[in-house]
N, C-alpha and C positions, 0 to 999 in steps of 0.2 A: 458588518457585512458590506462589501463594496457594492457600488451601483450595478456593475456588470453581473455580479453573483445574484443580486436581487432581481434584476431583469430576467436572467435565465430561469430563476425559480418561478417568476410570474408566468413566463411563456410556457414552461412545463405544465403548470397548473391549467393554463388555457387549453393546451393540447389534451389534457386529461379530462376536459369538460368541467373542471372545478372552478367555475367562473367567479363565484363569490370570494373564494380564497385568493384568486388571482387579483381581483379588484382591491382586496385588503393590502396585498404586497405593493401594488402600484401606488396606492394611497400613502403607504409608509415611506416609499421612496420620495414622494412629493413633499411629505412632512419634513423629511430630512434635507431634501434638495429642491426647494420650491421652484427653481428656475430650470429644472431638467425637462427640456422640451420632449425628449424621447419618451419619458415615462408619462408625461401629460397626454401626448398624442395616443399612446397605447391604451391609457385608461379611458380616453374619450371613445376610442374605437370599441373597446370592450363594453362600455356602458351602452353604446348604440346597439351592439350585438345582443346584449342581454335584454334590452327593451324590444328589439326586433324579434328575438327568438322566443320570447315568453318562456324562459327557462323553467324546466321542471323543478319541483321542490327536491331538495337533497335526499329526503327519506324515500321518495318514489324512485329516484335513480338507484339508490342502494338496494332496494328490494328487487328491482329489475336486474341489476348486475349480479346479485346473488342467485337469482333464478336462472340466468343465462349460464353462470359459472357451474351450476349444478347439472347443466345439460337438458334443462326443461325447455327446449326450443319452441315447440308448438304453443305451450302455455305463455311463455314470454312474448312470443310474436303476437298472440291474441291480445295481451294487455297493452303492448305497444300500439297496435292498430286502434284500440279503443281510445287511448290517451291522445293519439294524433288528431282525433276529432276536436280536441281542445287546444293542443299544442302543435299546430300544423308546421311551425317553423323550428321545431326542436331538433337540432343536429343529433343529440343523443338518441332520441327515439328512432329517427330514420336509420342511424348507424346500427343501433341494436337490432332493429327489425331486419335490416339487410343481412346482418351476420347470422341471425336466426334462420333466415331463408338459405344462406350459404351452407350452414351446418346440416340443414334438412335436405339439401340437394336441389333446391328450387333456384336454379342459377339465374334465370331471366328475372324473377322477382327480386333476387338479391341485387342484381345489377341496377335495377330501377331504383331501389331504396338507397343503395350506396352512392349512386350518382347524385341523388337529391341531397344526401348528407354532405357530399363534397361541395355542392353549390352553397349550402348554408354555412359551412366552415371549411374554406379551402386550405386551411393550415393544420388539418388534423391528420397526422401521419398514419394512425391506426386505420382510418377509413380508406386511405389510398392502398395500404397494405392488404386490407380485406378485398378491395376491388381487384388487386393483383391476384389474390387467391381465386376469385371468380373467373378471371380471364384464363388463368392457368388450367382450371378445371374444364373450361370450354375449349381448350386447345389453342387459345390465342396467345402463344408464348411471347411473341415480341411485345404485345400490349402489356402482358403481365410483368415483363422485365422493366418496361418503362414506368409502370405504376409503383413497383417496389423501389425503383431508384428515386421516384418522386417522394415517396415516404421517407427515404433516407436523407433526402435533401432537407426535409423539415426536421428530422431527428436522426442524426447519424448513429445513435445508439439504440434504434428501434430493433429489438432482438428478433421479433417475428419476421420483419422485412429482411433483415440480414440473413436469417436462416433460409427463408423461402426463395429469396433471390439466388442464394448460393446453390440451392438444390436445382433450380432451373438452369443456371449456368453450367453446373456439373453435367446435367442431362444433355446440354448442347456441346459438351466436350471441353468447356472452358474451365478445366480443373484448377489451374493456378489462381484465377480470380476467385473461384468458389472457395478455395482454401483460405485465402486472405480474409474473406468475409466471415467465414466460420471461426477463424482465429480470433477475430474481433468479437464476435458474438460469445464465444466461449470465455473470453476474458471478462465479459460483463456478467456472465452466469456460469461460473466455473463448475457448478454441481448440477447442471441441467443435463440429464442423460441423453435426451433426444439431440441436443446440440452436439454433445460429445460424439454421439454415434454418427451423425452426419459428417462431422469433421473427420472422423476416422475413415469413413468411406472415401472421402475425397483424397485424403493422404494415401490411402491404399491405391487408388487409381494413379496417383502421381509417382508411385513406387517407393514412398517412404514407409516401408512395411513395419519397421521396428516401432515407430511412433504410432502408426495406425493400430498395431496390436495392443500397445499400452492403453490407447484410448478406448478400444473395444472392451478391454478388460474393465476399465473404469466405468464405462456405461453399463455393462452387465452387472457390476457390483452395486452401483447406485440404484439400478432398477432391474431386479431379477426377472421381472415380467417382460423386459425388452429383449425378447428371445432372438431378434434379428442380430443383436450384437454378438450373442453367443454363437449363433449360426455362422456369422461371418468369421469369427475366430476359428471355427471348425474348418471353414473353407481355406483360410490362410494356413492353418496347420497342414491341411491336405496338400496345398500347393508346395509347401516346404518339405513334403515327404514324411511328416510326423503323423503317421496314420493312427497310432494309438491315441494321441492327443486330439486328433480330429474326431475320432469316435467318442471320446470323453465329452467333448463340447456338444456334439449332436445328441448324445444321451441326456445331457443337462437340459437342452432345449425340450426334449421329449418328456422329461420329468415335470417341467413347467406346463407344457402344452402337448399332451399325448397325441393330439390331432394334427400336429405339424407334419404334413406329408413330405415337405421338402427335406426336413431334417432326417426323417426316417429313411427316405430314399438314399440320401447321401451316406447315412450310416450303413445301410445294406450294401451299397457300392464299396465302401471301405472294407466291410467284412469280406466281400467277394474278392477284393484285391489281396487280402491277407489269407485267402482260402480258408476262412472260417465259415464253414457251410451251414452253420446255424441260421445264416441269412435266409436259407430256403424256407424254413419253417415260419420265420417271422414274416417273410414276404407273402406266403400263402395265407397267413392270418389277416393280412391287410390289403391284399391285391385288388379286391373289388372296388375299393374307393380311392386307392392311391392315384394322385394326379387328377382326380375327377371331382372331388368335393373339396371346396375351400381352395387352398393354395395349389397351383399347378406345379409340376415337377419336370426336371430336365429330361426331355425325351430320349436323349442319347443313353442315359443311365437306364431308363425304363426298358429300352430294347435289349439291354444286356441281361435283364432279370427274367424275361420271358419271351418266347417266340410266338407272339400273338398279334399279327398285323392289324386286325380289326380293333383290338383294344388300344394298340399303339396309336392308331390314327385319332381316336377319341382323345387320348391323353395329349397328343401333339397339338390338336386343335385348341384344347384348353390352354396349353402353354403359349401357343401362337397368339391367341386372343389377348393374353396378358402382355406379351412382348410387343405386338403390333397394334393392339387395340382392336375393338370390334368393328371399327369403321370399314366400309367396303373399300377395296383396293381402287386406287385412282385408275380411271379409264385411260388406256394409252392413246396418245395422239396419233392419228393415222398419218403415215408418211405418204406424200403425194406421188412420188416417183422413186424408183430404185436409184440409190446413189452409185457413183462409179465404183466405190469400194464400200463393202459393209463394215461399219465401225463396231468392233467387238470389244467390250471391256470386261476384264477379269478382276474380281475383288477378293482379297484375302489378307490375312496377317501372316501367312506362311511362305512368303517369297524369300526363303532362306533355307538352310540345311534342315529340311523337315520331310516327313514321309510324303506329303503332297508333292513337293518338288522332286523327290526321288522318282516319283511316277511321271510328273508333268514336265520336268526340266527340258526334255527333248522336243516337246510339242511346239514351243514358241518359235524355234528356228525353222520349223517345217510348215507353218502357216503360209499360204500363198499370198505374198505381199502385193501382188498385182490385183488381187481380188478382195483382200481384207486388210483393214487398218486395225492393228491390235494395240489396245491400251491396257496397261496394268495399273491397278490402284492398290498400293501396298500400305496398309494401316497398322502393321505390326511394329512392336517396339524392339524386336531383335536387331542387333547391329548387322550392317551389310557384311556379306561373306561371298565366297566364290559362286555359290548357287544363285544368289541375288544378282551378282554382276553378270552372270550368264544370261539370266532372264532379261535384264536391262539391255544387254547387247542385241537381243534378238526380237525386240518389239519396237513398234513405231514410237511408242510413248510410254515411259515408265514414270508414274507419279508416286512419289513418297508422300503420303498424306497422313502419316502417323501424327497424332496429337492435334490434328485440325478438328474444330468443332463440327458437328453434323451440318449446321447451316452453311458453313464455308465449303465443306466438302461437297455438299449438294450443288452449290453454285458452280463449282469447278466441273463436276460431272455433267451437269445439264448444259454447261457452255461447250462441252466437248461434243455434244450431239451424237451420243451413242445410238446404234440401232438395236443392239442386243447386249444386255448386261448379264454377266454370269457370276453367280455367287459360289465360291469354292469353300465356304466355311459352314453354312447352315448353323445348327444349334450345337456348336462345339466351342472350345475355349477361345477366349480373346476375339470373339466375333463382333461384328457391327452389322449383322444381317438385317437389323431393323431399318437400315438405310433403304432397303427394298420396299418398305412400307410407303415410300414415296415412289414416283414413277421416274426411275433413272433412265429408262429407255423404253421404246415401244414394246419390247419383249424382255421378260425376266426369266432366267434359266437357273435352276439349282443343279449343281454337279459336284460329284466326287468326294468332297470333304465330309458330308453328312449322309449316311446311307439310309435315307428314308424320306417320307413326305415332310414338307415344311408345315403342313396343316393350315395353310392360309392361301387365299386367292391373290396375295401379293406376288406369287410366282405363277407364271404361265406354263412352264415346262419343267420336267425332271428327266434327266438322261439316265437310261438303263439299257437293258438288252432283253432278248427273248427268254433268257433263263432267269435273270434276276427279277424280271417283270413279265411273267408268262401271261397268256390270255386268261382273263378272269381276275387278275391282280389289280386291275384298274381301280377297283373300289377302295384300295388301300391308300390311294393317292389323291390329294387335293388338286395336284397339277395334272396336266396332260403329259403323256409319256412320249419321249423321243427314244425309240429303240434302235441302238446301234446294231449293225449287222453281225458283229462278233461279240467280243466282250465290251461292256461299257467302260472298263478301266483302261485308261491310257497307260502306256509304259514307255520308258526311255530305253531305246535300243542301244544307247551309248553308255548305259550305266556301268560304272567301273567296278570290277571285281579284283581284289588284290591278287597278285601273282603268287603269294605265299601258299605253299602246299602244307596245310595243317595235317599232322598225323593224329590218329585217335589218341595216342598217349598225351600229346600236347593239349588236347581238349579234355583230358581227364576221363577218357572213355576206354573201355576194355579193347584189347587187340582183336578179339573174336566175339561173335554173337551179333545179333541184329540190333542196330541202334534206331529205335523209334524216336522221333523228334517232334516237339511242338514248341515253337518260339513265340507263340501268342502271348499277349498280356495275361497275367495271372487271373484277372477277373472273368475271363472267358472260360476258364476251366471249372467245370461243375461236377457234382457226383455222377451225372449221367454219362459223360465221357470217361471219367476216371475209372468207373466200374469196368468198362470195356478194356481200357488200357491195362488195368491190373490183371484182368483175365488173360490178356495177351502175354504179359510177362510170365504169368504162371504156366502158360502153355508153350512158351518159346524159350527153350533152355539157353541161358547165357545172355539173353536180351536185356537191354536197359532202356530207360526212358530219359531223353535229354530235353531238359526244360530251361527256360530263361530264368536267371536268378532275379527274383523279385523281392529279396530281403529275407532276413532271418526268420521272421514270424511265418511268412508264406512257406518257406522251406520246411520249417518244423511241422507246420500243419499238414503239408502234403506227405511228408515222411510218416507222420502218425497215421494218416489215412491209408497209406500203402501197407503199413504194418497190420492195421486192422483188417486188411483184405488178404493177409497171408503172404505179402511180398516183403522181401528184405528191403528196408529203407535205403540201403546203399545202392540199390539198383536204380534209384532216381539220381541223375547227374544234373547239376545246375551250371549253366553257362554264364560267365560274367559278361557285363556289357563291354563292348569294344567299338572302335570306329566302324562305320558302315561297310566300307570296302573289305575290311578284314572279316567282319561278321558274315558277309556273303561268302567269302572264301571258305570259312570253316563249315559251311553247310555240306561240303563234300565228304565230311567225316561221318555223316548220317546216312541211313539207308532209306527211310520212309518217313515223310512228314504226316502226322495224324492231325486232322483238322478238328476244331471244336464245332459245336452244333448251333446254339442260339445265335451267336455271332461268330461267323467264320473268320479265318485268316483273310485279310484283305491285302494290304501292301505286303504283309508277312508271307502270304502265299505266293505272290508274284516274285518276291525276293527268292524264295526257295526254288521256284521253277526256273528263274533266271540263272540261279547257281547250279542247276542240274539235279535238284532233289525232287523226286516225285511226291505229289501231294494227294493223299486219300481224303475224300470229302463226302459229306452226305447233306444234300440240300434240305432246308426246312421250309417255312412258310414266308417269313418276312424277308425283305430285300437283303438285310445284313446276314441272313442265314443261307443265302443262295449265291453269294459272291464266289465261294470256292468252286462251285460247279461251273460257273461262268468262266473262270480263269482256266481251270483244268481242261474244259472243252476247247477253249480258244487256243490252247497250246497243243491240242491234238491228242489228248489222252482221256477220251470219254470213258474208258474202262475203269478209271479211278473214281467215278461217281457212283456211290452206293445208293440204293433206293431206300434202305432202312438200316436200323442199327444192326440187325442180324447180318446183313450183307456187308456192312462196314467191317464188322469183326471178322467175318469169314475171309474177306479180301485181304485184310491186314495179316491174318494168321497164315493164309496160303502163301503170301509173299515172304513172310518171315521164315517159313520152312522150305522155301524153294529159292536157293541162292541164284540159280541160273535165271529164273524168271525175274528176279529183282534186278540182276545185272542187265538183262535184256530190256527191262522197262527203263532203266536209267539211260541205256544206250539210245533207245527210241526217243526219249526226251531230248537228249543232247543233239540228236540228228535233226529233230523237228524245231527245236527252240528258236533259233534265229530266223527260220523261214515261216514261223507260225504267225497268225494274225495278232496274237497277244503281244508280240515284241516287234511288230512292224509299225513303227511310229509314223512313217510316211503315209501308209495306207490309212491309219487311224485318222491322221490330220485331214485327208481327203474326205473320209466318211463323215467326220464331224462337220467339216465345212459344208458338205452337201446337206446335212441336217439343218445347219443355220440357214442355208439358202431356202430350204423347203418351208421352214416355219415363217421366214420373212416374206416369201412369196404369198403365203396365205394372208399375212397381214396386209400386204399391198393390195390384195384383192378385196379387202374389207371383211375377210372371213375370221371367225373367232378361232382361238387355239383348238387343236384337235390332236388325237394320238397320231404319231408319225412313225412309220417303219422305214429305216434307211436301207436302200439296196447297197450291196457290197461293191467296192471298187476292185475286189480281187476274187479270184476263184479259190474257194476254200471249202473243203469237205468238213462240215460240222457234224454234230450228232445225227445219228440215224433217227428216223421218226420214232422208233421204239425207245431209244435211249433218251431222246428229248422229252418224250411223254413221261418217262421215269423221273427225269430231273424236274419236270414241272408239276409232278404229282403232289 
């Protein structure tokens, strides 16, 4: 054995607190190489340490190590405390006691003990790694990173430090560095399922989906109880459109852990997408605890399963606490005086060809640049396209911050000195809404992307209107409400519709008979609406139902459900996906859009109205169930708001059987469309800016956020008091 190999072995034994064994190795080196000054110096230092430390007997160490490994933290801590009366300078005892406190959640006591252990042996990587764990749990991320790096400087192969440092860096957005650390750790422990799982997560964030999938499979195989690996496989299959495989993985999670609410909710959502309505029974069996006991659940899915805003707020609060932490929101720094221009920042991953930009694209060019400085923070991975270029041309500052770690992004945002920060994502896919857990600006606003409360005081305001947020709905929101004077939903009055004139035959529709239409996502269609739709087909000769094609399984299930209700399955026609401008144009082949209930058509409804297709809707209780009424009212067709299911069915049947009334309704829509508040982007911009001014003026006066109703900049006859009361009921 070479001198270098022997020295490395002795140093490893020292780090592992096996001091007697280390001394034997140093002595062996000196027996073979008596003049080796490095070994002699190391042995002298070790002997001094052993004398200074009054090292514990080996058998006592072994017993304590076994007790700690078995998870007997209180008992192990008690023995350590007793032994420290005799061995006050034992690094092993201080380190073990500190780690017992760490595992028991006594972070202050853990820090005290581990700091003492570091003083006694400043070359113990495990102690620095444990101190890093303490700081990470305390939220002192930068200190934790420094301590993990210190541990790795002493032992570059320290697996725990490699893993925990990687996880922290990944949480900071530094996925590349995290992946390198986990690659190293996995090579040292190739069958450690936790390491493999963490490595897979990082690769998934980096977009290496094939390798991530392989590693998730390996982790789940090595440890079937590691249900998060199987859950993430389900998520990946879902993102890839493999719905059956996604369900299979979620069911595997539930077989191991029937109480895993997140897996159950994802499974239910997949079933809803496939129009497998067995989800309704399973949901009702578990609804009382879903998202409220144990693991929280994605609120966006929860709102699609039931129209219950009281329950949704509780579930969202649980989810927000998990995402933002239970710490109170940072208090906004008060601005001393009004700036020459209010600095508004919009945050999203959707500044590209996406439903959000189909709505918002025209807003940015209409903001008053003499009064407002508009910044956009785009953190999405989608490549630049014409929609993004359009936004970038029309704002004062377009920042592409995709891939930046949170810490760097926060530095950029805070240096920009925003007055109001607007989140356009909420709890939807590819979000970084946790950024708002910091104070990005004196005022935080949630808007458009997520149709419900964020469930956290990190947001000051939520933008709605008098129909989506009627009086009495304030209790459903953690935020204060900004009520727009017409609809909350911005629309682009320059949205392109293809000039192609689609015939019914080109769309696969019959030449005669009423064409009922619903281009909503399949998960929004439930037995509740479908029962009414099938009765309409049975009562309206020659009518058909035109739906969006959501895949073979969905189509087969809907056809089967139609047949079970006495309707020929061929009367369900499925529209293939196509470019947006062409999709808008083919709306002209339909007669009446039938809205869904628990979650209405949102962008889909304004698409239909913009294309000249009347939308029949029925408002529910939660925000997402009231959007249709808001849009239909703002376009000037309040008569298409039904107060209940009976009136919804009656209105649809009356129109189906009265061709002249249907033609007149379409004519009314076409005449009002461009002049209506819903498609007046200029007026919407003025109203929104007035809202920004109103909430910022309150802030300047030192007043807390409050509900704000924005007066309209235009004269518009909205719902009669009777109709508004019906919509708000």
